[in-house]
Structure formats: structure tokens, C-alpha cells
C-alpha positions in Angstrom: 102.2 89.2 62.2 99.0 87.2 61.7 95.8 88.5 63.3 95.6 85.4 65.6 99.1 86.1 66.9 98.3 89.8 67.4 95.2 88.8 69.4 97.3 86.4 71.5 99.7 89.2 72.4 96.8 91.5 73.3 95.3 88.8 75.5 98.7 88.1 77.2 99.1 91.9 77.9 95.6 92.1 79.3 96.4 89.1 81.6 99.7 90.7 82.7 98.0 94.0 83.4 95.2 92.3 85.4 97.8 90.6 87.7 98.5 93.0 90.5 101.1 91.7 92.9 101.5 94.1 95.9 105.0 95.6 96.2 104.6 97.6 99.4 102.3 98.1 102.4 100.3 100.9 100.6 99.5 98.5 97.8 98.4 95.7 100.3 96.2 98.3 102.0 94.8 99.5 98.7 93.8 96.0 97.7 92.2 95.3 101.1 90.2 98.6 100.8 89.0 97.9 97.3 88.0 94.4 98.3 86.0 95.6 101.3 88.3 94.2 103.9 89.6 97.5 105.1 87.5 100.6 105.9 88.2 103.6 103.6 89.3 105.7 106.6 92.0 103.2 107.5 93.3 103.2 103.9 93.4 107.1 103.9 95.4 106.9 107.2 97.9 104.6 105.5 98.0 106.8 102.4 98.8 109.9 104.6 101.7 108.0 106.0 103.1 106.6 102.8 105.3 107.6 99.9 103.9 107.8 96.3 105.5 108.2 92.9 104.8 111.4 91.1 105.8 111.4 87.4 107.4 114.7 86.4 108.2 116.2 83.0 111.8 116.2 82.2 113.2 118.0 79.1 116.6 116.3 79.6 116.8 113.0 81.3 119.4 110.4 81.7 118.2 107.0 82.8 115.1 108.5 84.5 117.2 111.0 86.5 116.4 114.6 86.2 119.2 116.7 84.7 117.3 120.0 84.7 117.3 122.0 87.9 114.1 123.9 87.0 110.8 123.4 88.8 109.3 119.9 88.5 106.2 119.8 86.4 104.0 116.9 87.7 101.8 114.9 85.3 98.3 116.5 85.4 95.5 115.6 83.1 92.7 117.9 82.1 89.2 116.3 82.4 85.7 117.6 82.1 85.6 118.2 85.8 89.0 119.9 86.1 92.7 119.0 86.7 93.8 115.6 87.9 97.2 114.9 89.3 98.5 111.4 88.4 100.3 109.4 91.2 101.3 105.8 91.6 101.9 103.5 94.6 105.4 102.7 93.2 107.6 103.8 90.2 107.0 100.4 88.5 103.2 101.0 88.4 103.8 104.2 86.3 105.8 102.7 83.4 103.0 101.5 81.2 100.8 104.6 81.8 103.5 107.3 81.3 104.4 105.8 77.9 101.5 107.8 76.5 103.0 111.0 77.9 106.4 111.9 76.3 108.8 113.5 78.7 107.3 111.8 81.8 109.7 108.9 82.0 111.1 109.9 85.4 109.6 111.2 88.6 109.9 111.7 92.3 109.1 109.4 95.2 107.6 111.7 97.9 105.5 111.5 101.0 101.8 111.8 100.2 101.6 114.6 102.7 104.3 116.5 100.8 101.9 116.5 97.8 99.2 118.2 100.0 101.7 120.7 101.5 103.6 121.7 98.3 101.0 121.4 95.6 97.9 122.4 97.4 94.5 120.9 97.2 92.6 122.5 94.3 92.6 119.5 92.1 91.7 115.8 92.0 94.1 112.8 92.2 94.2 109.6 90.3 96.2 106.9 92.1 97.4 104.1 89.8 95.4 105.0 86.7 95.2 102.1 84.3 96.0 99.5 87.0 93.5 96.9 88.3 93.9 98.5 91.8 93.7 102.2 92.0 91.6 105.0 93.5 90.4 108.5 92.5 90.1 111.4 94.9 88.1 114.5 94.2 89.4 117.9 95.3 87.0 117.9 98.3 88.5 114.5 99.3 92.0 116.2 99.4 90.6 119.0 101.6 89.3 116.4 104.1 92.7 114.6 104.0 94.6 117.8 104.7 92.3 118.4 107.7 92.8 114.8 108.9 96.6 115.4 108.7 96.5 118.5 110.9 94.4 116.9 113.7 
């Protein structure tokens, strides 16, 4: 492949990655929040009532379906500030990102509140990492969300 052709494909991939067409209400609200059209509190309320996609490690998988009955191991990334749980607004958003993490080709669609209940709140969350629309939440943000949910 010539260098010019390789540059063309990189430019096309960048253009494709920058185009974010919302696929659900959570994504529409995320775009509105990031563009300043929706208060952050309103987006958090939407997130608390939405489903998210959580990539999980699968030793044995068939077409993205988990065949192992063991405990699900969600994709967590270690950073300088601690552990970050990786979530997406839909399974399609995860495909490009999880390619760099062998074994994380499948996952679970769960209520965001299930994440807070089952996994606790001692970590940060990255929603749609690598996408043009995403959001990061620190551990203290999750503590506030958990309190909002109980009131």
C-alpha cells in the first residue's frame, strides 16, 4: 500500500470515528449535555434510568455470547488515579475500543443502577472512551449518583 493510500484510509477512519449518530435516548441526552443544551443534573438523571453496555472478559465465547458460567470480569483500566470501569451507551460503541483488549469481545447490557448496586462505587467510570461523545466520572461522582438514586 502506498503512503498516500494509507493516509487516505487513516483520514477516512478519523472521519468515521468523528461522526456520532445517536442510537438511543441516552446518546441524544449525552450529546445535548456535552453541547451545553442540557444541564448535567438532567443527564445524570437520564443515565440513572438507562441501560449501558459493560464489556466483560470471556475465556470462551461464541459469537459474543458468554459460554463460561463463572463470575463476569468487567473491563477495568488501571490509571495513575486508580481503577476505571469502561462502559458504553450501546454495544456498537464498544466494538472499536475493545479490539485492543483481547477477550472482551462480548458483554452485558445492564441498568446503570445495577452497576452502582452490584459493583459498588470505589472506582471511576469512563462512558464511551474513544468516542467523540463520552463522559468520565470520578469515584466521588458515583457516590453522589448513588445518593441521588436513593432519594
